[in-house]
C-alpha positions in Angstrom: 91.6 41.2 37.5 88.8 43.4 37.6 88.4 47.0 36.2 87.8 49.9 38.5 83.9 50.0 37.6 83.5 46.5 38.4 85.3 46.6 41.6 83.2 49.6 42.6 80.0 47.8 41.9 80.9 44.7 43.6 81.8 46.7 46.7 78.6 48.8 46.4 76.4 45.4 46.1 78.6 44.0 49.1 77.9 46.8 51.4 74.3 47.2 50.3 73.7 43.3 51.1 75.2 43.9 54.5 73.2 46.9 55.5 69.8 45.8 54.2 70.0 42.1 53.5 69.1 42.6 49.9 71.2 43.7 46.8 70.5 47.2 45.5 68.2 47.7 42.4 69.7 48.3 38.9 68.7 51.9 39.1 70.4 52.2 42.4 73.5 50.7 41.0 73.6 53.0 37.9 73.1 56.3 40.2 75.9 55.0 42.7 78.4 54.6 39.8 77.2 57.7 38.0 76.3 55.8 34.6 74.1 57.3 32.2 72.0 54.1 31.4 71.3 50.6 33.1 72.9 48.9 30.1 76.3 50.0 31.5 75.3 48.0 34.9 74.0 45.2 32.9 77.3 44.7 31.3 79.4 45.2 34.6 77.1 42.3 36.1 77.7 40.0 33.1 81.3 40.4 33.7 81.4 39.8 37.4 79.1 36.9 36.9 81.6 35.5 34.3 84.5 35.9 36.7 82.8 34.0 39.4 82.2 36.9 41.9 78.5 36.9 41.8 75.6 34.7 40.7 72.3 35.6 39.2 69.4 33.7 40.5 66.4 32.9 38.5 62.8 34.1 39.1 63.6 36.2 42.1 63.6 40.2 42.3 67.1 41.6 42.7 68.5 38.0 42.5 72.2 38.6 42.8 74.0 36.5 45.2 77.8 37.3 45.9 79.9 34.2 45.8 83.3 35.6 46.6 85.2 38.8 47.0 88.5 40.0 45.9 91.2 40.4 48.7 91.0 44.2 49.0 87.3 43.8 49.8 87.8 41.0 52.0 90.4 42.7 54.1 87.9 45.7 54.3 90.2 48.1 52.3 88.8 50.5 50.0 88.7 49.6 46.5 91.8 50.4 44.7 92.0 51.8 41.1 92.3 49.6 38.4 96.0 48.8 37.6 96.0 48.2 34.0 97.8 45.3 32.2 100.3 45.8 29.4 99.7 44.3 25.9 102.2 44.4 23.0 101.7 44.2 19.6 103.3 44.5 16.0 104.0 47.9 14.9 102.2 48.3 11.7 100.7 51.3 9.6 97.4 51.9 11.1 94.4 52.7 9.0 93.1 56.1 9.1 91.5 56.9 12.5 93.1 53.9 14.2 95.5 53.6 16.9 98.6 51.4 16.7 98.8 48.9 19.6 102.0 49.0 21.3 103.5 48.4 24.8 100.7 50.8 26.3 98.6 50.4 29.5 95.4 48.1 28.4 92.0 47.7 29.7 89.5 45.2 29.2 86.2 46.1 27.8 83.4 43.9 26.7 82.6 42.8 23.2 79.1 43.0 22.8 78.8 41.2 19.3 78.8 42.3 15.7 77.7 45.6 14.3 76.7 46.1 10.8 78.7 48.6 8.4 76.2 48.0 5.6 72.7 46.9 5.9 71.5 47.1 9.5 71.4 43.9 11.6 69.5 42.9 14.8 70.6 44.9 17.7 73.4 43.6 19.8 72.6 43.3 23.5 74.9 40.3 25.0 78.4 40.3 25.8 80.2 37.6 24.0 83.8 38.3 25.3 86.3 40.7 26.6 89.1 42.5 24.8 92.1 44.6 26.1 92.5 47.8 24.6 94.9 50.6 25.1 93.9 53.0 28.0 94.2 56.2 25.7 91.2 54.7 23.8 88.7 54.8 26.9 90.0 58.0 28.7 87.2 60.5 29.6 83.8 59.9 31.2 81.5 57.1 30.3 81.3 53.4 29.8 83.0 51.8 26.9 82.3 48.6 24.9 83.6 46.8 21.6 81.9 45.7 18.8 83.2 43.6 15.6 82.5 45.1 12.5 80.4 43.2 9.8 80.4 44.8 6.4 82.0 47.3 4.2 80.1 50.4 4.1 82.6 52.4 6.2 85.5 51.4 4.5 86.5 54.8 3.3 86.8 55.7 6.6 89.5 53.3 7.5 86.9 50.7 9.0 87.0 47.3 7.4 85.0 43.9 7.7 86.2 42.0 10.9 87.8 45.2 12.6 86.8 45.8 16.2 85.3 49.1 17.0 85.7 50.7 20.4 82.7 52.8 21.4 81.9 55.3 24.0 78.5 54.9 25.5 76.6 58.1 25.1 72.9 59.4 23.8 74.0 62.3 21.8 76.3 63.0 18.7 77.7 65.8 16.9 77.4 66.0 13.0 80.0 63.9 11.3 80.8 61.5 14.2 80.6 58.0 13.6 78.1 56.5 15.9 76.3 53.3 16.7 72.7 54.0 15.9 69.8 51.9 16.9 67.1 52.1 14.1 63.4 51.6 14.9 64.3 50.1 18.3 65.7 46.9 16.7 68.3 47.2 14.1 71.9 48.4 14.9 74.4 50.2 12.5 77.6 51.9 12.2 77.3 55.2 10.3 78.2 58.9 10.1 75.6 60.9 11.9 74.1 64.3 10.5 71.1 66.2 11.4 69.4 67.7 8.2 66.3 69.7 9.1 64.1 67.6 11.4 65.7 64.4 9.8 68.5 62.3 11.0 70.9 61.0 8.1 73.0 58.0 8.4 75.7 58.5 6.1 77.9 55.4 4.8 81.7 55.8 3.9 81.3 54.1 0.8 79.7 55.2 -2.5 78.2 51.8 -3.0 75.6 52.8 -0.1 73.0 55.3 0.0 72.6 57.6 2.7 69.4 56.8 4.9 67.3 59.4 6.2 65.0 59.0 9.0 62.9 60.8 11.4 64.4 61.7 14.8 62.1 59.3 16.6 63.4 56.5 14.4 67.0 56.7 15.5 68.7 56.6 19.0 72.6 56.9 19.4 74.0 54.3 21.5 77.5 55.6 21.4 80.4 57.2 19.6 83.3 55.5 17.9 86.5 56.4 19.7 89.0 53.7 18.6 89.6 50.9 16.2 91.6 47.6 16.6 92.8 45.5 13.7 94.3 42.1 13.7 96.9 41.3 10.9 
Protein backbone atom coordinates (compact mmCIF):
# COMPACT_ATOMS: atom_id res chain seq x y z
CA UNK A 1 0.00 0.00 0.00
CA UNK A 2 1.28 3.44 -0.94
CA UNK A 3 1.02 6.57 1.17
CA UNK A 4 -0.84 9.55 -0.25
CA UNK A 5 2.39 11.39 -1.11
CA UNK A 6 3.90 8.31 -2.77
CA UNK A 7 0.76 7.90 -4.89
CA UNK A 8 0.71 11.59 -5.79
CA UNK A 9 4.35 11.45 -6.91
CA UNK A 10 3.82 8.30 -8.97
CA UNK A 11 0.79 9.87 -10.67
CA UNK A 12 2.76 13.06 -11.41
CA UNK A 13 5.67 11.11 -12.93
CA UNK A 14 3.28 8.98 -15.00
CA UNK A 15 1.48 12.03 -16.42
CA UNK A 16 4.71 13.86 -17.26
CA UNK A 17 6.19 10.80 -18.99
CA UNK A 18 2.98 10.41 -21.01
CA UNK A 19 3.04 14.11 -21.97
CA UNK A 20 6.75 14.80 -22.52
CA UNK A 21 8.33 11.38 -22.93
CA UNK A 22 10.71 12.01 -20.01
CA UNK A 23 10.22 12.09 -16.23
CA UNK A 24 10.09 15.44 -14.40
CA UNK A 25 13.13 16.81 -12.60
CA UNK A 26 13.46 16.56 -8.83
CA UNK A 27 12.79 20.30 -8.56
CA UNK A 28 9.57 19.89 -10.55
CA UNK A 29 8.53 16.97 -8.32
CA UNK A 30 9.26 19.02 -5.20
CA UNK A 31 7.15 21.93 -6.46
CA UNK A 32 4.30 19.68 -7.61
CA UNK A 33 4.03 18.01 -4.18
CA UNK A 34 4.57 21.30 -2.31
CA UNK A 35 7.61 20.01 -0.41
CA UNK A 36 10.25 22.27 1.06
CA UNK A 37 13.29 20.26 -0.02
CA UNK A 38 14.37 17.62 -2.49
CA UNK A 39 15.32 15.24 0.34
CA UNK A 40 11.61 14.44 0.73
CA UNK A 41 11.44 13.54 -2.97
CA UNK A 42 14.50 11.31 -2.61
CA UNK A 43 12.75 9.39 0.19
CA UNK A 44 9.53 9.04 -1.83
CA UNK A 45 11.47 7.83 -4.88
CA UNK A 46 13.32 5.28 -2.74
CA UNK A 47 10.05 4.01 -1.28
CA UNK A 48 8.47 3.64 -4.75
CA UNK A 49 11.56 1.79 -5.97
CA UNK A 50 11.54 -0.55 -2.96
CA UNK A 51 7.89 -1.39 -3.68
CA UNK A 52 8.60 -2.15 -7.34
CA UNK A 53 6.66 0.72 -8.94
CA UNK A 54 9.65 2.49 -10.48
CA UNK A 55 13.22 1.70 -11.48
CA UNK A 56 16.17 4.08 -11.41
CA UNK A 57 18.54 3.67 -14.34
CA UNK A 58 22.24 4.34 -13.88
CA UNK A 59 24.22 6.94 -15.84
CA UNK A 60 21.21 8.68 -17.36
CA UNK A 61 19.64 12.06 -16.66
CA UNK A 62 16.18 11.93 -15.11
CA UNK A 63 16.70 8.16 -15.04
CA UNK A 64 13.34 6.99 -13.68
CA UNK A 65 11.31 4.28 -15.40
CA UNK A 66 7.78 3.33 -14.34
CA UNK A 67 7.58 -0.43 -13.88
CA UNK A 68 3.93 -0.72 -12.82
CA UNK A 69 1.02 1.36 -11.59
CA UNK A 70 -1.50 0.70 -8.83
CA UNK A 71 -5.03 -0.17 -9.94
CA UNK A 72 -6.34 3.36 -9.34
CA UNK A 73 -3.85 4.87 -11.79
CA UNK A 74 -4.16 2.03 -14.30
CA UNK A 75 -7.90 2.68 -14.55
CA UNK A 76 -7.37 6.42 -14.92
CA UNK A 77 -9.03 7.30 -11.64
CA UNK A 78 -7.78 10.16 -9.52
CA UNK A 79 -5.33 9.01 -6.88
CA UNK A 80 -7.28 8.42 -3.65
CA UNK A 81 -6.17 9.57 -0.25
CA UNK A 82 -4.08 7.18 1.81
CA UNK A 83 -6.17 4.69 3.77
CA UNK A 84 -4.15 4.03 6.93
CA UNK A 85 -3.59 0.56 8.30
CA UNK A 86 -4.51 -0.25 11.88
CA UNK A 87 -1.80 -1.31 14.32
CA UNK A 88 -2.09 -2.60 17.86
CA UNK A 89 0.33 -2.52 20.75
CA UNK A 90 0.48 -3.34 24.44
CA UNK A 91 -0.79 -0.62 26.74
CA UNK A 92 2.11 0.55 28.85
CA UNK A 93 2.94 3.71 30.74
CA UNK A 94 4.70 5.83 28.09
CA UNK A 95 7.80 7.88 28.86
CA UNK A 96 7.38 11.64 29.11
CA UNK A 97 6.63 13.03 25.65
CA UNK A 98 5.93 9.60 24.16
CA UNK A 99 2.59 8.42 22.79
CA UNK A 100 1.13 5.00 23.65
CA UNK A 101 0.59 2.86 20.56
CA UNK A 102 -2.95 1.56 20.76
CA UNK A 103 -5.44 0.52 18.08
CA UNK A 104 -5.18 3.65 15.95
CA UNK A 105 -4.74 4.60 12.32
CA UNK A 106 -1.13 4.02 11.30
CA UNK A 107 0.96 5.54 8.54
CA UNK A 108 4.24 4.21 7.17
CA UNK A 109 7.23 6.55 7.27
CA UNK A 110 10.86 5.86 6.32
CA UNK A 111 13.47 5.06 8.97
CA UNK A 112 16.57 6.96 7.85
CA UNK A 113 19.03 5.13 10.10
CA UNK A 114 20.48 6.17 13.46
CA UNK A 115 20.77 9.58 15.08
CA UNK A 116 23.17 10.35 17.92
CA UNK A 117 21.82 11.44 21.28
CA UNK A 118 25.34 11.95 22.51
CA UNK A 119 28.48 12.62 20.51
CA UNK A 120 27.40 13.51 16.93
CA UNK A 121 27.68 10.73 14.38
CA UNK A 122 27.90 10.85 10.59
CA UNK A 123 24.78 12.34 9.02
CA UNK A 124 22.07 9.93 7.92
CA UNK A 125 20.91 10.03 4.29
CA UNK A 126 19.67 6.54 3.38
CA UNK A 127 16.37 4.81 4.06
CA UNK A 128 16.97 1.57 5.98
CA UNK A 129 13.34 0.42 6.27
CA UNK A 130 9.85 1.73 7.03
CA UNK A 131 7.85 1.82 10.26
CA UNK A 132 4.13 2.29 10.95
CA UNK A 133 3.34 5.12 13.36
CA UNK A 134 0.05 6.50 14.76
CA UNK A 135 -1.48 9.01 12.39
CA UNK A 136 -1.67 11.62 15.16
CA UNK A 137 2.13 11.77 15.22
CA UNK A 138 2.34 12.92 11.59
CA UNK A 139 -0.51 15.41 11.43
CA UNK A 140 0.11 18.82 9.91
CA UNK A 141 2.16 19.97 6.95
CA UNK A 142 5.53 18.60 5.96
CA UNK A 143 7.17 15.26 5.36
CA UNK A 144 8.01 12.97 8.26
CA UNK A 145 10.72 10.40 8.85
CA UNK A 146 11.97 8.28 11.73
CA UNK A 147 15.39 7.74 13.29
CA UNK A 148 16.70 5.19 15.76
CA UNK A 149 18.33 6.87 18.75
CA UNK A 150 21.90 5.95 19.69
CA UNK A 151 23.19 7.26 23.01
CA UNK A 152 21.80 8.58 26.30
CA UNK A 153 22.27 12.35 26.15
CA UNK A 154 18.49 12.96 25.94
CA UNK A 155 17.50 10.50 28.66
CA UNK A 156 16.07 13.19 30.97
CA UNK A 157 13.66 14.14 28.17
CA UNK A 158 12.40 10.55 28.13
CA UNK A 159 14.42 9.55 25.05
CA UNK A 160 16.45 6.38 25.57
CA UNK A 161 19.07 4.53 23.57
CA UNK A 162 17.23 2.35 21.02
CA UNK A 163 14.04 4.45 20.89
CA UNK A 164 12.65 5.48 17.51
CA UNK A 165 11.93 9.19 17.18
CA UNK A 166 9.49 10.63 14.66
CA UNK A 167 10.71 13.82 12.99
CA UNK A 168 8.83 16.44 10.99
CA UNK A 169 11.10 17.77 8.27
CA UNK A 170 11.61 21.53 8.66
CA UNK A 171 14.45 24.01 8.54
CA UNK A 172 13.51 26.23 11.48
CA UNK A 173 13.01 25.73 15.20
CA UNK A 174 11.86 27.61 18.29
CA UNK A 175 13.84 27.81 21.52
CA UNK A 176 13.43 24.60 23.49
CA UNK A 177 12.47 22.41 20.52
CA UNK A 178 14.16 19.01 20.28
CA UNK A 179 15.61 18.93 16.78
CA UNK A 180 17.75 16.94 14.41
CA UNK A 181 20.69 19.28 13.85
CA UNK A 182 23.28 18.90 11.12
CA UNK A 183 26.59 20.15 12.51
CA UNK A 184 29.17 21.56 10.07
CA UNK A 185 27.49 19.76 7.19
CA UNK A 186 28.41 16.20 8.12
CA UNK A 187 27.39 15.29 11.68
CA UNK A 188 23.83 14.75 12.87
CA UNK A 189 22.63 14.91 16.47
CA UNK A 190 19.39 15.07 18.46
CA UNK A 191 19.38 17.98 20.95
CA UNK A 192 17.35 20.85 22.37
CA UNK A 193 17.78 23.99 20.28
CA UNK A 194 18.34 27.50 21.67
CA UNK A 195 19.45 30.80 20.17
CA UNK A 196 21.90 32.62 22.43
CA UNK A 197 22.98 35.92 20.98
CA UNK A 198 24.60 35.17 17.66
CA UNK A 199 25.21 31.54 18.58
CA UNK A 200 23.21 28.29 18.52
CA UNK A 201 23.19 26.14 21.66
CA UNK A 202 22.59 22.40 21.26
CA UNK A 203 21.67 21.29 24.77
CA UNK A 204 21.61 17.71 26.03
CA UNK A 205 19.04 16.39 28.52
CA UNK A 206 21.67 14.63 30.60
CA UNK A 207 24.02 16.45 33.00
CA UNK A 208 26.90 14.23 31.88
CA UNK A 209 26.98 16.06 28.53
CA UNK A 210 28.02 19.67 27.98
CA UNK A 211 25.99 22.12 25.91
CA UNK A 212 27.59 22.80 22.53
CA UNK A 213 27.77 26.43 21.39
CA UNK A 214 28.16 26.85 17.65
CA UNK A 215 27.96 29.65 15.11
CA UNK A 216 24.70 29.88 13.18
CA UNK A 217 26.45 28.91 9.95
CA UNK A 218 27.67 25.69 11.59
CA UNK A 219 24.18 24.38 12.41
CA UNK A 220 21.35 23.44 10.06
CA UNK A 221 18.03 22.26 11.46
CA UNK A 222 16.85 19.12 9.64
CA UNK A 223 13.60 18.57 11.51
CA UNK A 224 11.73 18.73 14.83
CA UNK A 225 10.79 15.89 17.15
CA UNK A 226 7.02 15.20 17.06
CA UNK A 227 6.78 11.70 18.52
CA UNK A 228 8.54 8.70 20.01
CA UNK A 229 8.07 4.93 19.72
CA UNK A 230 9.48 2.47 22.22
CA UNK A 231 9.59 -1.30 21.89
CA UNK A 232 9.33 -3.37 25.09
